[in-house]
ZADO-1210 file (C-alpha; in nm, 4 decimals, padded with zeros to 6 digits):
<atoms>
<atom x="-05.9829" y="00.7326" z="-01.9134" code="MET" pos="1"/>
<atom x="-05.8191" y="00.6306" z="-02.2204" code="GLY" pos="2"/>
<atom x="-05.9637" y="00.7773" z="-02.5834" code="LYS" pos="3"/>
<atom x="-06.0108" y="00.5801" z="-02.9032" code="ILE" pos="4"/>
<atom x="-06.0354" y="00.7990" z="-03.2178" code="VAL" pos="5"/>
<atom x="-06.1157" y="00.6592" z="-03.5800" code="ARG" pos="6"/>
<atom x="-06.0437" y="00.8651" z="-03.8841" code="VAL" pos="7"/>
<atom x="-06.1679" y="00.8046" z="-04.2630" code="LEU" pos="8"/>
<atom x="-06.0211" y="00.9031" z="-04.5749" code="SER" pos="9"/>
<atom x="-06.2475" y="01.0972" z="-04.7911" code="ASN" pos="10"/>
<atom x="-06.2877" y="00.8497" z="-05.0521" code="ASP" pos="11"/>
<atom x="-06.3713" y="00.6282" z="-04.7836" code="GLY" pos="12"/>
<atom x="-06.1033" y="00.3207" z="-04.8615" code="GLY" pos="13"/>
<atom x="-05.8251" y="00.4234" z="-04.5674" code="VAL" pos="14"/>
<atom x="-05.9187" y="00.4076" z="-04.2077" code="LEU" pos="15"/>
<atom x="-05.6971" y="00.4916" z="-03.9154" code="CYS" pos="16"/>
<atom x="-05.7628" y="00.4055" z="-03.5747" code="THR" pos="17"/>
<atom x="-05.5861" y="00.5706" z="-03.2786" code="ALA" pos="18"/>
<atom x="-05.5890" y="00.4855" z="-02.9165" code="VAL" pos="19"/>
<atom x="-05.4543" y="00.6928" z="-02.6115" code="ASP" pos="20"/>
<atom x="-05.3860" y="00.4212" z="-02.3828" code="SER" pos="21"/>
<atom x="-05.1947" y="00.5702" z="-02.1298" code="ALA" pos="22"/>
<atom x="-05.4494" y="00.5377" z="-01.8220" code="ASP" pos="23"/>
<atom x="-05.4732" y="00.1496" z="-01.9143" code="MET" pos="24"/>
<atom x="-05.0984" y="00.0724" z="-01.8823" code="LEU" pos="25"/>
<atom x="-05.0878" y="00.2933" z="-01.5552" code="ARG" pos="26"/>
<atom x="-05.3829" y="00.0421" z="-01.4486" code="GLU" pos="27"/>
<atom x="-05.2170" y="-00.2648" z="-01.5816" code="ILE" pos="28"/>
<atom x="-04.8733" y="-00.1800" z="-01.3706" code="ALA" pos="29"/>
<atom x="-05.1060" y="-00.1394" z="-01.0875" code="ARG" pos="30"/>
<atom x="-05.2755" y="-00.4531" z="-01.0809" code="LEU" pos="31"/>
<atom x="-05.0560" y="-00.6960" z="-01.1835" code="HIS" pos="32"/>
<atom x="-04.7206" y="-00.5359" z="-01.0363" code="GLU" pos="33"/>
<atom x="-04.5527" y="-00.6302" z="-01.3330" code="SER" pos="34"/>
<atom x="-04.1682" y="-00.5781" z="-01.4542" code="SER" pos="35"/>
<atom x="-04.1291" y="-00.2403" z="-01.6686" code="GLN" pos="36"/>
<atom x="-04.0752" y="-00.4715" z="-01.9441" code="VAL" pos="37"/>
<atom x="-04.3836" y="-00.6961" z="-01.9013" code="VAL" pos="38"/>
<atom x="-04.5877" y="-00.3599" z="-01.8688" code="THR" pos="39"/>
<atom x="-04.4644" y="-00.2569" z="-02.1949" code="ALA" pos="40"/>
<atom x="-04.5292" y="-00.5705" z="-02.3488" code="ALA" pos="41"/>
<atom x="-04.8694" y="-00.5717" z="-02.1798" code="LEU" pos="42"/>
<atom x="-04.9478" y="-00.2363" z="-02.2843" code="GLY" pos="43"/>
<atom x="-04.8856" y="-00.3063" z="-02.6612" code="ARG" pos="44"/>
<atom x="-05.1321" y="-00.6145" z="-02.6386" code="MET" pos="45"/>
<atom x="-05.3600" y="-00.3635" z="-02.4706" code="ALA" pos="46"/>
<atom x="-05.3589" y="-00.0863" z="-02.7334" code="ALA" pos="47"/>
<atom x="-05.3814" y="-00.3537" z="-02.9909" code="ALA" pos="48"/>
<atom x="-05.6697" y="-00.5364" z="-02.8648" code="ALA" pos="49"/>
<atom x="-05.8632" y="-00.2278" z="-02.7755" code="SER" pos="50"/>
<atom x="-05.8236" y="-00.0825" z="-03.1542" code="MET" pos="51"/>
<atom x="-05.9325" y="-00.4375" z="-03.2722" code="MET" pos="52"/>
<atom x="-06.1995" y="-00.4784" z="-03.0450" code="GLY" pos="53"/>
<atom x="-06.3572" y="-00.1143" z="-03.1464" code="ALA" pos="54"/>
<atom x="-06.4205" y="-00.2950" z="-03.5307" code="MET" pos="55"/>
<atom x="-06.6467" y="-00.5422" z="-03.3947" code="LEU" pos="56"/>
<atom x="-07.0026" y="-00.4335" z="-03.4444" code="LYS" pos="57"/>
<atom x="-07.2178" y="-00.5258" z="-03.1524" code="TYR" pos="58"/>
<atom x="-07.2721" y="-00.4813" z="-02.7940" code="GLU" pos="59"/>
<atom x="-07.2099" y="-00.8520" z="-02.7150" code="GLY" pos="60"/>
<atom x="-06.8928" y="-00.8884" z="-02.9069" code="ASP" pos="61"/>
<atom x="-06.5654" y="-00.9787" z="-02.7878" code="ARG" pos="62"/>
<atom x="-06.2198" y="-01.0145" z="-02.9217" code="LEU" pos="63"/>
<atom x="-05.8867" y="-01.2027" z="-02.7626" code="THR" pos="64"/>
<atom x="-05.5601" y="-01.1487" z="-02.8375" code="LEU" pos="65"/>
<atom x="-05.3299" y="-01.4226" z="-02.7301" code="ARG" pos="66"/>
<atom x="-04.9428" y="-01.4174" z="-02.8001" code="ALA" pos="67"/>
<atom x="-04.6937" y="-01.7054" z="-02.7006" code="ASN" pos="68"/>
<atom x="-04.3470" y="-01.7037" z="-02.8146" code="GLY" pos="69"/>
<atom x="-04.1851" y="-01.9051" z="-02.5489" code="GLY" pos="70"/>
<atom x="-04.0352" y="-01.5911" z="-02.3761" code="GLY" pos="71"/>
<atom x="-04.0044" y="-01.5328" z="-02.0491" code="ALA" pos="72"/>
<atom x="-04.3441" y="-01.3573" z="-01.9590" code="CYS" pos="73"/>
<atom x="-04.5086" y="-01.6741" z="-02.0782" code="GLY" pos="74"/>
<atom x="-04.8579" y="-01.6385" z="-02.2829" code="THR" pos="75"/>
<atom x="-04.9754" y="-01.2553" z="-02.2851" code="LEU" pos="76"/>
<atom x="-05.3643" y="-01.2481" z="-02.3233" code="THR" pos="77"/>
<atom x="-05.5814" y="-00.9258" z="-02.3825" code="ALA" pos="78"/>
<atom x="-05.9539" y="-00.9195" z="-02.4046" code="VAL" pos="79"/>
<atom x="-06.1687" y="-00.6371" z="-02.5431" code="ALA" pos="80"/>
<atom x="-06.5389" y="-00.5468" z="-02.5940" code="ASP" pos="81"/>
<atom x="-06.6430" y="-00.3430" z="-02.8927" code="TYR" pos="82"/>
<atom x="-06.5674" y="-00.0342" z="-02.7649" code="ARG" pos="83"/>
<atom x="-06.2379" y="-00.1112" z="-02.6974" code="GLY" pos="84"/>
<atom x="-06.2550" y="-00.1328" z="-02.2951" code="ASN" pos="85"/>
<atom x="-05.9892" y="-00.4109" z="-02.2321" code="VAL" pos="86"/>
<atom x="-05.8233" y="-00.6288" z="-02.0103" code="LYS" pos="87"/>
<atom x="-05.4960" y="-00.8273" z="-02.0053" code="CYS" pos="88"/>
<atom x="-05.2752" y="-01.0860" z="-01.8195" code="CYS" pos="89"/>
<atom x="-04.9532" y="-01.2294" z="-01.8470" code="ALA" pos="90"/>
<atom x="-04.8151" y="-01.5940" z="-01.7403" code="GLY" pos="91"/>
<atom x="-04.5026" y="-01.4236" z="-01.5460" code="ASN" pos="92"/>
<atom x="-04.5727" y="-01.0614" z="-01.5068" code="PRO" pos="93"/>
<atom x="-04.2905" y="-01.0435" z="-01.3079" code="LYS" pos="94"/>
<atom x="-04.0182" y="-01.1576" z="-01.5854" code="ALA" pos="95"/>
<atom x="-03.7335" y="-00.9687" z="-01.6645" code="THR" pos="96"/>
<atom x="-03.5065" y="-00.9397" z="-01.9485" code="VAL" pos="97"/>
<atom x="-03.1664" y="-00.7395" z="-02.0242" code="PRO" pos="98"/>
<atom x="-03.2556" y="-00.4385" z="-02.2426" code="PRO" pos="99"/>
<atom x="-03.1326" y="-00.3757" z="-02.5612" code="LYS" pos="100"/>
<atom x="-02.8101" y="-00.2474" z="-02.6469" code="GLU" pos="101"/>
<atom x="-02.9176" y="00.1001" z="-02.7215" code="ASP" pos="102"/>
<atom x="-03.0783" y="00.0907" z="-02.3478" code="GLY" pos="103"/>
<atom x="-03.4691" y="00.0512" z="-02.4654" code="SER" pos="104"/>
<atom x="-03.6779" y="-00.2130" z="-02.3342" code="LEU" pos="105"/>
<atom x="-03.6379" y="-00.5367" z="-02.5200" code="ASP" pos="106"/>
<atom x="-04.0042" y="-00.6589" z="-02.5423" code="VAL" pos="107"/>
<atom x="-03.9071" y="-00.8852" z="-02.8540" code="GLU" pos="108"/>
<atom x="-03.6342" y="-01.0731" z="-02.6369" code="GLY" pos="109"/>
<atom x="-03.9403" y="-01.0831" z="-02.3682" code="LEU" pos="110"/>
<atom x="-04.2195" y="-01.2104" z="-02.5697" code="VAL" pos="111"/>
<atom x="-03.9917" y="-01.4709" z="-02.8115" code="GLY" pos="112"/>
<atom x="-04.1197" y="-01.5263" z="-03.1365" code="ARG" pos="113"/>
<atom x="-04.0997" y="-01.9473" z="-03.1184" code="ASP" pos="114"/>
<atom x="-04.4699" y="-01.9405" z="-03.0885" code="GLY" pos="115"/>
<atom x="-04.7898" y="-01.7839" z="-03.2299" code="THR" pos="116"/>
<atom x="-05.0284" y="-01.4960" z="-03.2251" code="LEU" pos="117"/>
<atom x="-05.3737" y="-01.5862" z="-03.1856" code="THR" pos="118"/>
<atom x="-05.6910" y="-01.3485" z="-03.2562" code="VAL" pos="119"/>
<atom x="-06.0427" y="-01.4999" z="-03.1444" code="ILE" pos="120"/>
<atom x="-06.3725" y="-01.3038" z="-03.2319" code="LYS" pos="121"/>
<atom x="-06.6976" y="-01.4100" z="-03.0429" code="ASP" pos="122"/>
<atom x="-06.9656" y="-01.2576" z="-03.2555" code="MET" pos="123"/>
<atom x="-07.2201" y="-01.4536" z="-03.1144" code="GLY" pos="124"/>
<atom x="-07.2191" y="-01.7184" z="-03.3689" code="LEU" pos="125"/>
<atom x="-07.2172" y="-02.0915" z="-03.3269" code="LYS" pos="126"/>
<atom x="-06.8476" y="-02.1041" z="-03.3079" code="GLU" pos="127"/>
<atom x="-06.6256" y="-01.7940" z="-03.2580" code="PRO" pos="128"/>
<atom x="-06.3596" y="-01.7298" z="-03.5648" code="TYR" pos="129"/>
<atom x="-06.0178" y="-01.8112" z="-03.4816" code="VAL" pos="130"/>
<atom x="-05.7084" y="-01.6866" z="-03.6918" code="GLY" pos="131"/>
<atom x="-05.3637" y="-01.7758" z="-03.5952" code="GLN" pos="132"/>
<atom x="-05.0114" y="-01.6980" z="-03.7545" code="ILE" pos="133"/>
<atom x="-04.6737" y="-01.7769" z="-03.6200" code="PRO" pos="134"/>
<atom x="-04.4893" y="-01.4705" z="-03.4407" code="LEU" pos="135"/>
<atom x="-04.3042" y="-01.2278" z="-03.6660" code="ALA" pos="136"/>
<atom x="-04.1167" y="-01.0507" z="-03.3986" code="SER" pos="137"/>
<atom x="-04.2552" y="-01.1030" z="-03.0644" code="GLY" pos="138"/>
<atom x="-04.2714" y="-00.6604" z="-03.0752" code="GLY" pos="139"/>
<atom x="-04.6537" y="-00.7297" z="-03.0939" code="ILE" pos="140"/>
<atom x="-04.6926" y="-00.4313" z="-03.3937" code="ALA" pos="141"/>
<atom x="-04.5508" y="-00.6359" z="-03.6637" code="GLN" pos="142"/>
<atom x="-04.7383" y="-00.9290" z="-03.5228" code="ASP" pos="143"/>
<atom x="-05.0751" y="-00.7763" z="-03.5758" code="ILE" pos="144"/>
<atom x="-04.9601" y="-00.6283" z="-03.9178" code="THR" pos="145"/>
<atom x="-04.8957" y="-00.9730" z="-04.0132" code="ALA" pos="146"/>
<atom x="-05.1875" y="-01.1082" z="-03.8649" code="TYR" pos="147"/>
<atom x="-05.4181" y="-00.8962" z="-04.0854" code="TYR" pos="148"/>
<atom x="-05.2130" y="-00.9419" z="-04.4295" code="SER" pos="149"/>
<atom x="-05.2132" y="-01.3030" z="-04.3932" code="PHE" pos="150"/>
<atom x="-05.5431" y="-01.3912" z="-04.2045" code="SER" pos="151"/>
<atom x="-05.7599" y="-01.1090" z="-04.3280" code="GLU" pos="152"/>
<atom x="-05.5730" y="-01.0467" z="-04.6270" code="GLN" pos="153"/>
<atom x="-05.6241" y="-00.6344" z="-04.5359" code="ILE" pos="154"/>
<atom x="-05.3476" y="-00.4175" z="-04.5615" code="PRO" pos="155"/>
<atom x="-05.2628" y="-00.2435" z="-04.2281" code="THR" pos="156"/>
<atom x="-04.9627" y="-00.0750" z="-04.0570" code="VAL" pos="157"/>
<atom x="-04.9355" y="-00.0992" z="-03.6720" code="CYS" pos="158"/>
<atom x="-04.7658" y="00.1036" z="-03.4366" code="GLY" pos="159"/>
<atom x="-04.7716" y="00.0405" z="-03.0577" code="LEU" pos="160"/>
<atom x="-04.5572" y="00.2072" z="-02.7640" code="GLY" pos="161"/>
<atom x="-04.4964" y="00.3709" z="-02.4461" code="ALA" pos="162"/>
<atom x="-04.2621" y="00.5812" z="-02.3036" code="SER" pos="163"/>
<atom x="-04.1608" y="00.5753" z="-01.9045" code="PHE" pos="164"/>
<atom x="-03.9651" y="00.8589" z="-01.7038" code="GLY" pos="165"/>
<atom x="-03.6967" y="00.8231" z="-01.5197" code="GLU" pos="166"/>
<atom x="-03.8056" y="00.6859" z="-01.2174" code="LYS" pos="167"/>
<atom x="-04.0049" y="00.4448" z="-01.3835" code="GLY" pos="168"/>
<atom x="-04.3266" y="00.6262" z="-01.3987" code="GLU" pos="169"/>
<atom x="-04.5583" y="00.5628" z="-01.7214" code="ILE" pos="170"/>
<atom x="-04.5396" y="00.9121" z="-01.9027" code="CYS" pos="171"/>
<atom x="-04.7578" y="00.8084" z="-02.2247" code="GLY" pos="172"/>
<atom x="-04.9021" y="00.5242" z="-02.4320" code="ALA" pos="173"/>
<atom x="-05.0209" y="00.5260" z="-02.7649" code="TYR" pos="174"/>
<atom x="-05.1418" y="00.3136" z="-03.0762" code="GLY" pos="175"/>
<atom x="-05.2591" y="00.3407" z="-03.4519" code="TYR" pos="176"/>
<atom x="-05.3729" y="00.1106" z="-03.7049" code="MET" pos="177"/>
<atom x="-05.3960" y="00.2061" z="-04.0717" code="VAL" pos="178"/>
<atom x="-05.5994" y="-00.0111" z="-04.2905" code="GLN" pos="179"/>
<atom x="-05.6434" y="-00.0031" z="-04.6634" code="VAL" pos="180"/>
<atom x="-05.9475" y="-00.1230" z="-04.8220" code="VAL" pos="181"/>
<atom x="-05.8666" y="-00.2791" z="-05.1771" code="PRO" pos="182"/>
<atom x="-05.8473" y="-00.1841" z="-05.4477" code="PRO" pos="183"/>
<atom x="-05.6077" y="00.1064" z="-05.3751" code="VAL" pos="184"/>
<atom x="-05.3958" y="00.3126" z="-05.6502" code="SER" pos="185"/>
<atom x="-05.0338" y="00.3414" z="-05.6446" code="ASP" pos="186"/>
<atom x="-05.0503" y="00.7034" z="-05.5429" code="LYS" pos="187"/>
<atom x="-05.2636" y="00.6379" z="-05.2360" code="SER" pos="188"/>
<atom x="-04.9922" y="00.3691" z="-05.1338" code="ILE" pos="189"/>
<atom x="-04.7218" y="00.6004" z="-05.2353" code="LYS" pos="190"/>
<atom x="-04.8805" y="00.9019" z="-04.9827" code="VAL" pos="191"/>
<atom x="-04.9368" y="00.6415" z="-04.7288" code="LEU" pos="192"/>
<atom x="-04.5706" y="00.5438" z="-04.7009" code="GLU" pos="193"/>
<atom x="-04.4339" y="00.8771" z="-04.7219" code="GLU" pos="194"/>
<atom x="-04.6686" y="00.9744" z="-04.4399" code="ASN" pos="195"/>
<atom x="-04.5877" y="00.6750" z="-04.2100" code="ILE" pos="196"/>
<atom x="-04.2004" y="00.7329" z="-04.2688" code="ALA" pos="197"/>
<atom x="-04.2420" y="01.1023" z="-04.1531" code="LYS" pos="198"/>
<atom x="-04.4461" y="00.9771" z="-03.8307" code="MET" pos="199"/>
<atom x="-04.2702" y="00.9662" z="-03.5104" code="ASP" pos="200"/>
<atom x="-04.1854" y="00.6469" z="-03.3119" code="GLU" pos="201"/>
<atom x="-04.5040" y="00.5552" z="-03.1393" code="VAL" pos="202"/>
<atom x="-04.3176" y="00.6118" z="-02.7947" code="THR" pos="203"/>
<atom x="-04.1759" y="00.9418" z="-02.9167" code="GLN" pos="204"/>
<atom x="-04.5079" y="01.0674" z="-02.9832" code="ILE" pos="205"/>
<atom x="-04.6235" y="01.0034" z="-02.6392" code="SER" pos="206"/>
<atom x="-04.3198" y="01.1671" z="-02.4999" code="GLU" pos="207"/>
<atom x="-04.4253" y="01.4687" z="-02.6905" code="HIS" pos="208"/>
<atom x="-04.7673" y="01.4883" z="-02.5470" code="GLY" pos="209"/>
<atom x="-04.9548" y="01.4143" z="-02.9039" code="ALA" pos="210"/>
<atom x="-05.3351" y="01.3049" z="-02.8903" code="ASP" pos="211"/>
<atom x="-05.5125" y="01.0382" z="-03.0960" code="PRO" pos="212"/>
<atom x="-05.6568" y="01.2939" z="-03.3166" code="GLU" pos="213"/>
<atom x="-05.3015" y="01.4171" z="-03.4333" code="ARG" pos="214"/>
<atom x="-05.1752" y="01.0620" z="-03.4788" code="ILE" pos="215"/>
<atom x="-05.4552" y="00.9522" z="-03.7152" code="ALA" pos="216"/>
<atom x="-05.4978" y="01.2710" z="-03.9245" code="LEU" pos="217"/>
<atom x="-05.1108" y="01.2852" z="-03.9513" code="THR" pos="218"/>
<atom x="-05.1274" y="00.9073" z="-04.0902" code="ALA" pos="219"/>
<atom x="-05.4131" y="01.0297" z="-04.3328" code="LEU" pos="220"/>
<atom x="-05.2545" y="01.3502" z="-04.4546" code="SER" pos="221"/>
<atom x="-05.3361" y="01.4166" z="-04.7708" code="GLY" pos="222"/>
<atom x="-05.6313" y="01.1907" z="-04.8154" code="PHE" pos="223"/>
<atom x="-05.8774" y="01.4624" z="-04.7145" code="GLY" pos="224"/>
<atom x="-05.9564" y="01.2776" z="-04.3824" code="ALA" pos="225"/>
<atom x="-06.1874" y="01.3822" z="-04.1204" code="GLU" pos="226"/>
<atom x="-06.2704" y="01.2101" z="-03.7927" code="ILE" pos="227"/>
<atom x="-06.5336" y="00.9723" z="-03.8026" code="LEU" pos="228"/>
<atom x="-06.6028" y="00.9056" z="-03.4521" code="ASP" pos="229"/>
<atom x="-06.4435" y="00.9240" z="-03.0910" code="SER" pos="230"/>
<atom x="-06.4812" y="00.7626" z="-02.7497" code="TRP" pos="231"/>
<atom x="-06.3507" y="00.6808" z="-02.4248" code="ASP" pos="232"/>
<atom x="-06.2147" y="00.3643" z="-02.3307" code="ALA" pos="233"/>
<atom x="-06.0643" y="00.2082" z="-02.0313" code="ARG" pos="234"/>
<atom x="-05.9022" y="-00.1162" z="-01.8599" code="TYR" pos="235"/>
<atom x="-06.2048" y="-00.2961" z="-01.7512" code="PHE" pos="236"/>
<atom x="-06.2440" y="-00.6630" z="-01.5843" code="CYS" pos="237"/>
<atom x="-06.5858" y="-00.7888" z="-01.5868" code="ASP" pos="238"/>
<atom x="-06.5387" y="-01.0637" z="-01.3473" code="CYS" pos="239"/>
<atom x="-06.7881" y="-01.1297" z="-01.0809" code="SER" pos="240"/>
<atom x="-06.8632" y="-01.3871" z="-00.7995" code="ARG" pos="241"/>
<atom x="-07.1332" y="-01.5125" z="-01.0426" code="GLU" pos="242"/>
<atom x="-06.9041" y="-01.5645" z="-01.3509" code="ARG" pos="243"/>
<atom x="-06.6183" y="-01.7332" z="-01.1157" code="THR" pos="244"/>
<atom x="-06.8597" y="-01.9874" z="-01.0161" code="LEU" pos="245"/>
<atom x="-06.9435" y="-02.0746" z="-01.3749" code="GLY" pos="246"/>
<atom x="-06.5828" y="-02.1105" z="-01.4268" code="VAL" pos="247"/>
<atom x="-06.5628" y="-02.3380" z="-01.1125" code="LEU" pos="248"/>
<atom x="-06.8787" y="-02.5502" z="-01.2655" code="ALA" pos="249"/>
<atom x="-06.7026" y="-02.6233" z="-01.5777" code="SER" pos="250"/>
<atom x="-06.4233" y="-02.8120" z="-01.4064" code="LEU" pos="251"/>
<atom x="-06.6384" y="-03.1293" z="-01.3864" code="GLY" pos="252"/>
<atom x="-06.8212" y="-03.2988" z="-01.1208" code="LYS" pos="253"/>
<atom x="-06.4892" y="-03.5129" z="-01.0379" code="LYS" pos="254"/>
<atom x="-06.2701" y="-03.1902" z="-00.9764" code="GLU" pos="255"/>
<atom x="-06.5518" y="-03.0259" z="-00.7852" code="LEU" pos="256"/>
<atom x="-06.6111" y="-03.3523" z="-00.5768" code="ALA" pos="257"/>
<atom x="-06.2105" y="-03.3308" z="-00.5078" code="ARG" pos="258"/>
<atom x="-06.2300" y="-02.9741" z="-00.4037" code="LEU" pos="259"/>
<atom x="-06.5200" y="-02.9985" z="-00.1522" code="ALA" pos="260"/>
<atom x="-06.3455" y="-03.3325" z="-00.0028" code="GLU" pos="261"/>
<atom x="-05.9866" y="-03.1397" z="00.0677" code="GLU" pos="262"/>
<atom x="-06.0596" y="-02.7975" z="00.1491" code="GLN" pos="263"/>
<atom x="-06.2906" y="-02.6151" z="00.3862" code="ASP" pos="264"/>
<atom x="-06.2452" y="-02.3250" z="00.1467" code="GLU" pos="265"/>
<atom x="-06.1751" y="-02.2748" z="-00.2373" code="THR" pos="266"/>
<atom x="-06.0277" y="-01.9479" z="-00.3319" code="GLU" pos="267"/>
<atom x="-06.0293" y="-01.8628" z="-00.7072" code="VAL" pos="268"/>
<atom x="-05.8270" y="-01.5155" z="-00.8252" code="CYS" pos="269"/>
<atom x="-05.8830" y="-01.3499" z="-01.1547" code="CYS" pos="270"/>
<atom x="-05.6023" y="-01.3316" z="-01.3821" code="HIS" pos="271"/>
<atom x="-05.7094" y="-01.0104" z="-01.5111" code="PHE" pos="272"/>
<atom x="-05.7622" y="-00.7889" z="-01.2045" code="CYS" pos="273"/>
<atom x="-05.6430" y="-01.0108" z="-00.9334" code="ASN" pos="274"/>
<atom x="-05.9339" y="-01.0012" z="-00.7349" code="LYS" pos="275"/>
<atom x="-05.9954" y="-01.3006" z="-00.5242" code="LYS" pos="276"/>
<atom x="-06.3217" y="-01.5220" z="-00.4383" code="TYR" pos="277"/>
<atom x="-06.3834" y="-01.7795" z="-00.1906" code="LYS" pos="278"/>
<atom x="-06.6306" y="-02.0537" z="-00.1992" code="PHE" pos="279"/>
<atom x="-06.7049" y="-02.2513" z="00.1262" code="SER" pos="280"/>
<atom x="-06.6780" y="-02.6508" z="00.0629" code="ALA" pos="281"/>
<atom x="-07.1035" y="-02.6043" z="00.0817" code="ASP" pos="282"/>
<atom x="-07.1004" y="-02.4012" z="-00.2141" code="GLU" pos="283"/>
<atom x="-06.8846" y="-02.6338" z="-00.4125" code="ILE" pos="284"/>
<atom x="-07.1258" y="-02.9399" z="-00.3150" code="VAL" pos="285"/>
<atom x="-07.4144" y="-02.7110" z="-00.4165" code="LYS" pos="286"/>
<atom x="-07.2480" y="-02.6572" z="-00.7603" code="LEU" pos="287"/>
<atom x="-07.2263" y="-03.0778" z="-00.7752" code="LEU" pos="288"/>
<atom x="-07.6101" y="-03.0939" z="-00.7421" code="LYS" pos="289"/>
<atom x="-07.6963" y="-02.8230" z="-00.9628" code="ASP" pos="290"/>
</atoms>
């Protein structure tokens, strides 16, 4: 089970959200049987979406985070609810790229940056909010930082990462997001910059076994910060047979008629959890009549 922690500065001007996403990452690797570098990329997407989802207000709110940089993994998608529960998928979960010169995973090379980062917030309004920016790096954290700066005008620092053992096992995964509510004094900005500079890289933090409370309190050191709230979050796919029928119905009558005529059984696989749903030709015909 993952954990989200939010810490607020004494003056209410700085908020840090941190997540322990190691269990989410293990579930991602199990469900998608992804390569190590795709697992790392999906882990960053999941952690970011989880923290961003936790900023939504209401139970039915949903956030979708999508990165497509033209890289070998194809489009990366993560969907989170208002509690930070998340699901994700990759266009090509088996994709691989050579490591960087220092031996670390080349997530940026895998994702690419010839494309966009898209944020969709479905908050029950007539139309969802859609924000989109060109990818800044493909490493996800820098792209999230750029998104908030350009699309929402919220000064933000985001850090994401994971650590793997010698045999490829997942040792830890964390993320943090520091956001400032303007106007902010030069003194506050200086303290924040010093705090971020002193923090370990997120991958190193996870190797040391740090918890999200420590990460968030370290980021806001000197601000008289206190823990605002915390709760459990997990990898969770809400697909069902009924939802999948709805997806089939959206294909339109022409495509449904073709499916019913050409095959006795139609199989639909959920991209987020790989669960398979089978529908008979009679069920497809029934959809045509509804």
